[in-house]
ZAVO-365364 format. One line per field, with one value per residue (C-alpha): x, y, z; residue in three letters. Coordinates in nm, 4 decimals. Layout:
# residues N
x	(X, ...)
y	(Y, ...)
z	(Z, ...)
r	(ALA, ...)
***
This chain:
# residues 448
x	(12.3071, 12.3109, 12.0294, 11.8153, 11.8750, 11.7505, 11.4324, 11.3519, 11.4143, 11.2116, 10.9126, 10.9452, 11.1627, 11.4367, 11.7740, 12.0958, 12.3947, 12.6541, 13.0270, 13.0173, 12.7495, 12.4300, 12.1380, 11.8463, 11.5309, 11.2381, 10.8852, 10.6735, 10.3659, 10.0162, 9.8507, 9.7353, 9.9825, 10.2910, 10.3101, 10.3250, 10.6621, 10.8618, 10.9057, 11.1786, 11.1582, 11.4996, 11.6806, 12.0129, 12.0931, 12.3762, 12.3283, 12.5361, 12.5914, 12.6316, 12.5948, 12.5556, 12.4078, 12.2934, 12.4765, 12.4888, 12.4611, 12.0882, 11.9509, 11.7533, 11.4259, 11.1350, 10.8203, 10.7768, 10.4596, 10.4239, 10.7912, 11.0272, 11.3582, 11.6348, 11.7795, 12.1186, 12.1899, 12.0947, 11.8163, 11.8768, 11.5507, 11.7811, 11.7284, 11.5765, 11.2357, 11.2985, 11.4228, 11.1270, 10.8826, 11.0314, 11.0132, 10.6497, 10.5605, 10.7173, 10.5440, 10.2054, 10.2687, 9.9605, 9.7246, 9.7577, 9.7725, 10.1131, 10.3332, 10.6852, 10.8632, 11.2252, 11.3633, 11.7144, 11.9002, 12.2299, 12.5270, 12.7787, 12.5437, 12.6437, 13.0152, 12.9690, 12.6978, 12.9652, 12.7255, 12.5102, 12.8147, 12.9350, 12.5989, 12.6278, 12.4760, 12.2039, 12.0655, 12.1186, 11.8277, 11.5249, 11.3109, 11.3188, 11.0982, 11.2243, 11.0769, 11.3586, 11.2425, 11.5263, 11.3910, 11.3268, 11.0455, 10.6978, 10.4963, 10.8073, 10.9070, 11.2660, 11.3504, 11.7050, 11.9944, 12.3474, 12.6604, 12.9551, 13.3317, 13.5752, 13.8761, 14.1692, 14.4503, 14.7675, 15.0672, 15.3754, 15.4483, 15.7831, 15.8001, 16.0323, 16.0630, 15.8748, 15.8651, 15.5296, 15.2398, 15.0508, 14.6802, 14.3944, 14.1022, 13.7659, 13.4558, 13.1350, 12.7538, 12.7061, 12.3778, 12.5546, 12.3556, 12.3598, 12.6051, 12.3784, 12.0149, 12.1038, 12.4000, 12.1789, 12.0761, 12.4137, 12.4831, 12.8288, 13.1264, 13.3224, 13.6562, 13.5985, 13.4827, 13.7984, 14.0190, 13.8610, 13.9302, 14.2914, 14.3723, 14.2250, 14.4266, 14.7486, 14.7035, 14.7658, 14.9571, 15.2381, 15.1621, 15.2405, 14.9909, 15.0347, 14.7186, 14.3638, 14.0867, 13.7173, 13.4609, 13.4348, 13.2215, 13.2158, 12.8430, 12.8134, 12.8937, 13.1586, 13.0012, 13.3159, 13.6694, 13.9751, 14.2987, 14.6218, 14.8628, 15.1749, 15.2055, 15.3534, 15.0654, 14.7894, 14.5738, 14.5877, 14.5064, 14.2121, 14.0683, 14.0846, 13.9409, 13.6556, 13.5796, 13.5624, 13.3713, 13.1046, 13.0868, 13.0332, 12.7703, 12.5707, 12.6069, 12.4653, 12.2204, 11.9185, 12.0795, 12.3154, 12.0410, 12.2504, 12.4903, 12.8369, 13.0780, 13.4531, 13.6883, 14.0611, 14.2731, 14.6464, 14.7854, 15.1165, 15.3820, 15.3870, 15.6152, 15.4342, 15.4651, 15.7019, 15.5796, 15.5679, 15.3663, 15.1347, 15.0469, 15.0190, 14.7705, 14.5522, 14.5598, 14.4568, 14.1615, 14.0499, 14.0736, 13.8987, 13.5415, 13.2516, 12.8900, 12.6786, 12.8664, 12.5591, 12.1812, 11.9967, 11.9044, 11.5749, 11.4468, 11.3636, 11.5048, 11.7398, 12.1151, 12.3064, 12.6691, 12.8249, 13.1052, 13.1677, 13.5019, 13.4263, 13.7234, 14.0327, 14.3033, 14.6723, 14.8178, 15.1509, 15.3245, 15.0857, 14.8001, 14.4891, 14.1699, 13.8768, 13.6369, 13.3179, 13.1690, 12.8253, 12.6585, 12.3276, 12.4820, 12.7282, 12.9094, 12.9978, 13.2026, 13.5112, 13.4840, 13.4894, 13.7933, 13.9778, 13.8948, 14.0092, 14.3294, 14.4083, 14.3694, 14.6116, 14.8598, 14.8496, 14.8795, 15.1553, 14.9420, 14.9131, 14.5645, 14.4009, 14.0613, 13.9754, 13.7839, 13.6517, 13.4727, 13.2944, 12.9192, 12.7489, 12.4272, 12.0857, 11.9538, 11.6006, 11.3272, 10.9967, 10.7898, 10.7782, 10.5234, 10.6414, 10.6199, 10.2656, 10.1544, 10.2946, 10.1631, 9.8141, 9.8098, 9.9295, 9.6482, 9.3910, 9.5090, 9.5791, 9.3706, 9.6531, 9.9212, 10.2764, 10.5728, 10.8054, 11.1583, 11.5197, 11.7491, 12.0992, 12.2202, 12.3185, 12.0374, 12.1172, 11.8830, 12.1460, 12.4239, 12.2090, 12.1226, 12.4926, 12.5591, 12.4109, 12.0449, 12.0002, 11.6349, 11.5560, 11.2657, 11.2937, 11.1285, 11.2319, 11.0051, 10.9985, 10.8521, 10.9332, 11.2777, 11.4772, 11.8272, 11.9618, 12.3189, 12.2831, 12.1605, 11.8529, 11.7343, 11.3567, 11.0919, 10.7166, 10.5302, 10.2243, 10.4199, 10.6057, 10.2671, 10.1668, 10.4961, 10.4324, 10.0726, 10.1901, 10.4506, 10.2206, 9.9282, 10.1667, 10.2816, 9.9162, 9.8420, 10.1504, 10.0037, 9.6770)
y	(1.8327, 1.7876, 1.5312, 1.7367, 2.0503, 1.8627, 1.7582, 2.1148, 2.2545, 1.9776, 2.0874, 2.4495, 2.6091, 2.8543, 2.7869, 2.9592, 2.7978, 2.9782, 2.9182, 2.6745, 2.4472, 2.5648, 2.5984, 2.8411, 2.7548, 2.9878, 2.9903, 3.2967, 3.3944, 3.2814, 3.5410, 3.8319, 3.7532, 3.9111, 4.1798, 3.9318, 3.9322, 3.6247, 3.3323, 3.0662, 2.6974, 2.5588, 2.2337, 2.0611, 1.7949, 1.6090, 1.3315, 1.1357, 0.7957, 0.5284, 0.1527, -0.0837, 0.0426, -0.1316, -0.1038, 0.2558, 0.3900, 0.3264, 0.2804, -0.0462, 0.1076, -0.0597, 0.0464, -0.0776, 0.0192, 0.3450, 0.4375, 0.4589, 0.3007, 0.0672, -0.1111, -0.1458, 0.2088, 0.5710, 0.6692, 1.0351, 1.1616, 1.4264, 1.6245, 1.4416, 1.5338, 1.8991, 1.8299, 1.5995, 1.8584, 2.1333, 1.9180, 1.8315, 2.2003, 2.2851, 1.9900, 2.1081, 2.4818, 2.5332, 2.3716, 2.6259, 3.0034, 3.1451, 3.4499, 3.4426, 3.1380, 3.0385, 2.6963, 2.6940, 2.3615, 2.3810, 2.1450, 2.0370, 2.1008, 1.7843, 1.8692, 2.2089, 2.4133, 2.5017, 2.5518, 2.7991, 2.9867, 3.0323, 3.1532, 3.4810, 3.7882, 4.0061, 4.0087, 3.6307, 3.5525, 3.7760, 3.6305, 3.7687, 3.4904, 3.1325, 2.7934, 2.5554, 2.1907, 2.0368, 1.9829, 1.6380, 1.6742, 1.7209, 1.9933, 2.1754, 2.4930, 2.6057, 2.9753, 2.9380, 2.7017, 2.6392, 2.7662, 2.5334, 2.5364, 2.2762, 2.2208, 2.0153, 1.8821, 1.7100, 1.5657, 1.3914, 1.0779, 0.9092, 0.5314, 0.2715, -0.1062, -0.2648, -0.6302, -0.8038, -0.9167, -0.6759, -0.6760, -0.5097, -0.4133, -0.3277, -0.1918, -0.1465, -0.1610, 0.1809, 0.3607, 0.6699, 0.9381, 1.3078, 1.4984, 1.8030, 1.7058, 1.3905, 1.5108, 1.5668, 1.1998, 1.0856, 0.8425, 0.6987, 0.8067, 0.4930, 0.6778, 0.8116, 0.4652, 0.3011, 0.5610, 0.4839, 0.1121, 0.1646, 0.3953, 0.1426, -0.1357, 0.0553, -0.0363, -0.4053, -0.4209, -0.2128, -0.1471, 0.0906, 0.2362, 0.1789, 0.3586, 0.4476, 0.5305, 0.6077, 0.8290, 0.9352, 1.2498, 1.5726, 1.5541, 1.1899, 1.0477, 0.7751, 0.4287, 0.2177, 0.2472, 0.0386, 0.0516, -0.1365, -0.1893, -0.3892, -0.5690, -0.8758, -0.9013, -0.9849, -1.1854, -0.9200, -0.6414, -0.8291, -0.9209, -0.5635, -0.4092, -0.6619, -0.5880, -0.2116, -0.2595, -0.4535, -0.1759, 0.0792, -0.1368, -0.1573, 0.2158, 0.2991, 0.0121, 0.2442, 0.4343, 0.1877, -0.0616, -0.2484, -0.3596, -0.2520, -0.5373, -0.5713, -0.7981, -0.8769, -1.0103, -1.0739, -0.9265, -0.8812, -0.6977, -0.3158, -0.0556, 0.1416, 0.4931, 0.5621, 0.5365, 0.9157, 0.9600, 0.6700, 0.8532, 1.1889, 1.0583, 0.8816, 1.1754, 1.4106, 1.1928, 1.1620, 1.5405, 1.6384, 1.7179, 1.5394, 1.6247, 1.9178, 2.2193, 2.4296, 2.4305, 2.7278, 2.9752, 3.0790, 2.7939, 2.4999, 2.1677, 2.3182, 2.2594, 2.5853, 2.4716, 2.1286, 1.9482, 1.6125, 1.4301, 1.3370, 1.1862, 1.0236, 0.8566, 0.8123, 0.9188, 0.7362, 0.8972, 1.1896, 1.1668, 1.3553, 1.4558, 1.6559, 1.8085, 1.9768, 2.2315, 2.3920, 2.6855, 2.8679, 3.1840, 3.3796, 3.5206, 3.1645, 3.1066, 3.2866, 3.0992, 2.7710, 2.8860, 2.9911, 2.6622, 2.4557, 2.6560, 2.6182, 2.2395, 2.2227, 2.4443, 2.2340, 1.9067, 2.0291, 1.9606, 2.1740, 2.3221, 2.4660, 2.6385, 2.7539, 3.0810, 3.0487, 2.7264, 2.8724, 2.9132, 3.1641, 3.0684, 3.1679, 3.3948, 3.3367, 3.5308, 3.4351, 3.6937, 3.7476, 3.7448, 3.4096, 3.2621, 3.3965, 3.2572, 2.9065, 2.8856, 2.9936, 2.7435, 2.4637, 2.5346, 2.5445, 2.2189, 2.0103, 2.1656, 2.2071, 2.4553, 2.3908, 2.4248, 2.7118, 2.6459, 2.6223, 2.3369, 2.2493, 2.1637, 2.3437, 2.4798, 2.6772, 2.9654, 3.1436, 3.0808, 3.2252, 3.5308, 3.5919, 3.6033, 3.9496, 3.8806, 4.0126, 4.0955, 3.7356, 3.5918, 3.2165, 2.9205, 2.5560, 2.2523, 1.8939, 1.5459, 1.3042, 1.1676, 0.9504, 0.8084, 1.0532, 0.9727, 0.6079, 0.2801, 0.3191, 0.6349, 0.6321, 0.8877, 0.8821, 0.8756, 1.0357, 1.3364, 1.3656, 1.4177, 1.6682, 1.8530, 1.8929, 2.0021, 2.2620, 2.3980, 2.4315, 2.5743, 2.8268, 2.9363, 2.9804, 3.1809, 3.3964, 3.4986, 3.6255)
z	(4.3390, 3.9611, 3.9783, 4.2156, 4.0101, 3.7052, 3.8860, 3.9940, 3.6454, 3.4813, 3.6901, 3.5879, 3.8586, 3.7739, 3.9348, 4.0260, 4.1942, 4.4032, 4.3907, 4.6861, 4.5396, 4.7119, 4.4724, 4.4894, 4.2966, 4.2420, 4.1018, 4.0228, 4.2177, 4.1386, 3.9142, 4.1278, 4.4104, 4.2545, 4.5243, 4.8121, 4.9872, 4.8810, 5.1189, 5.1124, 5.2037, 5.2959, 5.3730, 5.3135, 5.0578, 5.2306, 5.4863, 5.7358, 5.5756, 5.8444, 5.8075, 5.5137, 5.1883, 4.8729, 4.5417, 4.4243, 4.7772, 4.8176, 5.1691, 5.2067, 5.3270, 5.5011, 5.6867, 6.0430, 6.2338, 6.0433, 6.0585, 5.7617, 5.8597, 5.7465, 6.0479, 5.8796, 5.7634, 5.8097, 5.5687, 5.4910, 5.6384, 5.7836, 5.5651, 5.2689, 5.4118, 5.3250, 4.9720, 4.9015, 5.0377, 4.8216, 4.5099, 4.5866, 4.6244, 4.2909, 4.1265, 4.2581, 4.2262, 4.0078, 4.2601, 4.5428, 4.5786, 4.6663, 4.6331, 4.4873, 4.6290, 4.6713, 4.7591, 4.9000, 4.8909, 5.0765, 5.0901, 5.3566, 5.6477, 5.8281, 5.8321, 5.9925, 5.8121, 5.5593, 5.2685, 5.4595, 5.5873, 5.2275, 5.0935, 4.8986, 5.0589, 4.9057, 4.6454, 4.6072, 4.8395, 4.7903, 5.0712, 5.4233, 5.5590, 5.5750, 5.6616, 5.7588, 5.7468, 5.9465, 6.2975, 6.4416, 6.6948, 6.5495, 6.7176, 6.8395, 6.6561, 6.6879, 6.6898, 6.8202, 6.7581, 6.8739, 6.7112, 6.6652, 6.7143, 6.5835, 6.8100, 6.6814, 6.9020, 6.7850, 6.9644, 6.8207, 7.0221, 7.0638, 7.0296, 7.1783, 7.1994, 7.4873, 7.5786, 7.5707, 7.3550, 7.1300, 7.2161, 7.0304, 7.2546, 7.1010, 7.2716, 7.0727, 7.0679, 7.2249, 7.1561, 7.0170, 6.8319, 6.7512, 6.9675, 6.9962, 7.0430, 7.2400, 7.4456, 7.7517, 7.7643, 7.8956, 7.6118, 7.6615, 7.4546, 7.3553, 7.3633, 7.7140, 7.8233, 7.6841, 7.8515, 8.1862, 8.1429, 8.0392, 8.3287, 8.5713, 8.4062, 8.4791, 8.8451, 8.7744, 8.4444, 8.3033, 7.9366, 7.6522, 7.4096, 7.0363, 6.9265, 7.0190, 6.7737, 6.7954, 6.6259, 6.2641, 6.2524, 6.4512, 6.5230, 6.6306, 6.9744, 6.9166, 6.9301, 6.8849, 7.0189, 6.9441, 7.1429, 7.0771, 7.3650, 7.4479, 7.7826, 7.9453, 8.1912, 7.9471, 8.1875, 8.4593, 8.2153, 8.0636, 8.4029, 8.5302, 8.2127, 8.2051, 8.5701, 8.5217, 8.1969, 8.3866, 8.6460, 8.3692, 8.1977, 8.5210, 8.5815, 8.2392, 8.1821, 8.1640, 7.8757, 7.7047, 7.6286, 7.3695, 7.6469, 7.5239, 7.4496, 7.4998, 7.3047, 7.3265, 7.0414, 7.0133, 6.6915, 6.5138, 6.7152, 6.6899, 6.8456, 7.1173, 7.2520, 7.5377, 7.8947, 7.9207, 7.5994, 7.6819, 8.0017, 7.8284, 7.5711, 7.8269, 8.0676, 7.7891, 7.6887, 8.0486, 8.0978, 7.7723, 7.8708, 7.7030, 7.7775, 7.8928, 8.0227, 8.1031, 8.0583, 7.9120, 8.1866, 8.0239, 7.8055, 8.0308, 7.9152, 7.6571, 7.6748, 7.6411, 7.6057, 7.5475, 7.3730, 7.2080, 7.2077, 6.8498, 6.6663, 6.8151, 6.6087, 6.5374, 6.2046, 6.2137, 6.5137, 6.5502, 6.7972, 6.6792, 6.8611, 6.7257, 6.9748, 6.8597, 7.0985, 7.0780, 7.2457, 7.2063, 7.3515, 7.1382, 7.4422, 7.5469, 7.2318, 7.3575, 7.6895, 7.4955, 7.2989, 7.6153, 7.7887, 7.4903, 7.4547, 7.8237, 7.8045, 7.5140, 7.6963, 8.0140, 7.8200, 7.5915, 7.2833, 6.9722, 6.9424, 6.6307, 6.6301, 6.2755, 6.3016, 5.9460, 6.0431, 6.3452, 6.3178, 6.5440, 6.7248, 6.5987, 6.8752, 6.9987, 6.8181, 6.9747, 6.7861, 6.4098, 6.1286, 5.9931, 6.3442, 6.3896, 6.0531, 6.1096, 6.4675, 6.3603, 6.0732, 6.3032, 6.5508, 6.2699, 6.1123, 6.4207, 6.6976, 6.9468, 7.0467, 6.9230, 7.1551, 7.0658, 7.1807, 7.0704, 6.9729, 7.0864, 6.7409, 6.4262, 6.2113, 5.9028, 5.9901, 6.1984, 5.9472, 5.6672, 5.8779, 5.9353, 5.5602, 5.5297, 5.6054, 5.9626, 5.8886, 5.7906, 5.9921, 6.0255, 6.1902, 6.1890, 6.2156, 6.0969, 6.1497, 6.4289, 6.3509, 6.5888, 6.5747, 6.3176, 6.2109, 6.3173, 6.1660, 6.3873, 6.2080, 6.1602, 6.0776, 6.1292, 5.7980, 5.9578, 6.0833, 5.7505, 5.5861, 5.8539, 5.8113, 5.4382, 5.5001, 5.7523, 5.5127, 5.2153, 5.4182, 5.5768, 5.2302, 5.1282, 5.4434, 5.3844, 5.0485, 5.1999)
r	(MET, LYS, VAL, VAL, LYS, GLY, TRP, PHE, GLU, GLN, MET, GLY, ALA, GLU, SER, LYS, MET, ASP, ASP, TYR, GLY, ASN, CYS, LEU, PHE, SER, ILE, PRO, ALA, THR, LYS, GLY, LYS, GLU, ASP, VAL, LYS, PRO, ILE, CYS, VAL, GLN, GLY, HIS, LEU, ASP, MET, VAL, ALA, VAL, GLY, ASN, PHE, GLU, GLU, GLY, GLY, LYS, ALA, PRO, LEU, LYS, ILE, VAL, ASP, GLY, TRP, LEU, THR, SER, GLY, VAL, SER, SER, ILE, GLY, ALA, ASP, ASP, GLY, ILE, ALA, VAL, ALA, SER, MET, LEU, ALA, MET, VAL, GLU, HIS, LYS, ASP, THR, PHE, VAL, HIS, GLY, PRO, MET, GLU, PHE, LEU, THR, THR, VAL, ASP, GLU, GLU, VAL, GLY, LEU, PHE, GLY, ALA, THR, LYS, LEU, PRO, GLY, PRO, PRO, PHE, LEU, LYS, SER, ARG, ALA, LEU, LEU, ASN, LEU, ASP, SER, GLU, ASP, TRP, GLY, VAL, PHE, SER, THR, SER, CYS, ALA, GLY, GLY, ILE, ASN, ILE, PHE, TYR, THR, TYR, ASP, VAL, LYS, ARG, GLU, ASP, PHE, LYS, GLY, LYS, THR, ILE, LYS, ILE, THR, ILE, ASN, ASP, PHE, VAL, SER, GLY, HIS, SER, GLY, VAL, LEU, ILE, HIS, GLU, GLY, ARG, ALA, ASN, ALA, VAL, LYS, TRP, MET, THR, ARG, LEU, LEU, LEU, GLU, ALA, GLN, LYS, VAL, ALA, ASP, PHE, ARG, LEU, VAL, SER, ILE, ALA, GLY, GLY, GLU, LYS, HIS, ASN, VAL, ILE, PRO, ASP, VAL, CYS, GLU, ALA, ILE, ILE, VAL, THR, GLU, LYS, VAL, ALA, GLU, LEU, GLU, GLU, LYS, MET, LYS, GLN, VAL, HIS, GLU, PHE, ALA, VAL, LYS, GLU, SER, LYS, ALA, ILE, GLU, VAL, ASN, THR, PRO, LYS, ILE, LYS, PHE, GLU, GLU, ILE, GLU, ALA, GLN, LYS, PRO, ALA, THR, LYS, GLU, ASP, THR, GLN, LYS, VAL, LEU, ASP, PHE, LEU, MET, SER, ALA, TYR, HIS, GLY, VAL, TRP, MET, ASN, HIS, PRO, GLU, ILE, LYS, GLY, LEU, VAL, ASN, THR, SER, GLN, ASN, VAL, ALA, VAL, THR, LYS, PHE, GLU, LYS, ASP, GLN, PHE, PHE, VAL, GLN, ILE, PHE, ALA, ARG, THR, ASN, GLU, VAL, THR, GLN, MET, GLN, TRP, ILE, ILE, ASN, THR, ALA, THR, ALA, LEU, GLY, ARG, ILE, ALA, GLY, PHE, ASN, VAL, ARG, ILE, PRO, THR, ASP, GLU, MET, VAL, LYS, PRO, TRP, PRO, ALA, ALA, LEU, SER, SER, ARG, VAL, MET, ASP, VAL, VAL, VAL, ASP, VAL, TYR, LYS, ARG, LEU, PHE, GLY, SER, GLU, PRO, LYS, VAL, SER, GLY, ILE, HIS, ALA, GLY, LEU, GLU, CYS, GLY, ALA, ILE, GLN, ASN, GLN, GLY, TYR, PRO, ASP, LEU, GLU, ALA, ILE, SER, PHE, GLY, PRO, ASP, LEU, PHE, GLY, ALA, HIS, THR, VAL, ASN, GLU, ARG, THR, SER, ILE, ASP, THR, CYS, VAL, LYS, CYS, TYR, ASP, LEU, ALA, ILE, GLU, SER, VAL, LYS, GLU, TRP, ALA, GLN)
***
């Protein structure tokens, strides 16, 4: 933030930072437009860093057929597009007519919208109209988003000696992706896939589980899973797991286009969990729901409620699972909590659901002045009608509203961006330009 703050200030913007680290920049109105109601352009500074980066953390960028991408790392288009657009507006502030403008750069969006949920209430933000540049489907305007709930399970396993070889099993090359906007596509969860294979292998080989691990972030579908087991029947276990793996590959071939791989490796001996706790861990992972719970009853094609079995790991003798649930309907949040609590109670696991980390949904608002302005400008610039919908992912609009700005009118849009949070992330340069044009022309129209 220090570097970005310096850039804004160097170009003439005033700045103020809150206690959490969010920074609000502002520029005065064009002469004669001082009485125009202020408008805020907003985006987040943080990104999900996945893959291999160059020295200093730089993404190795390239342009392929009009798309900015890397191929070996995420590129930070989510949400570097917004920050770049805001900087460009400040840089060119004297070349277009505008009212008072604010530029809100938030932090820790990717780990749970934490920056937005810690934003100070009035009078920190003067604007009551906000353009959020954090959507990923050009021509689609979002006026609603999902809230999020982190659910943490832990269980202390007992270990005992068990005769056999220690085998590490790895499955990888899953498509993966964002656990909100892509959850409806049926992309496989590597942890759930591994659990299926292990439970099938129990039919032919007695084994004990040492550990299982997969997933690193709450908002990404796990793309790799590693399990370590101890068994005497190595050949039988491998044959069965390979067989079921091939079944699963065929079942999902239209989605898992990378063809997931499985690998077995004998490693140094490790003490496994008891038979009872091996079963308890695998049964829990099989029972933990992953995918779409419910579609939206009013907005066609929009997921309403879902959850992602996000992070699974052992920390010494403690088994840990993080599930991230989403819903676009605030009344569904307590249902999610009750369901999660019931699963923990049945399984005998400890469950923790931090209320201070919950983010409420952004309820649909299909009519507002800022919506009318942006829609009209879009039609004038591009000669077509945009789609007004919602998104099954976290946008900061709702979190900001809930910080004491219930009268805030907001709309979210952005360029075409695919594969966010993966090494396949790419964004269309053409729609990035259009996104900036739409934002700046909407600000000009707002000042009329």
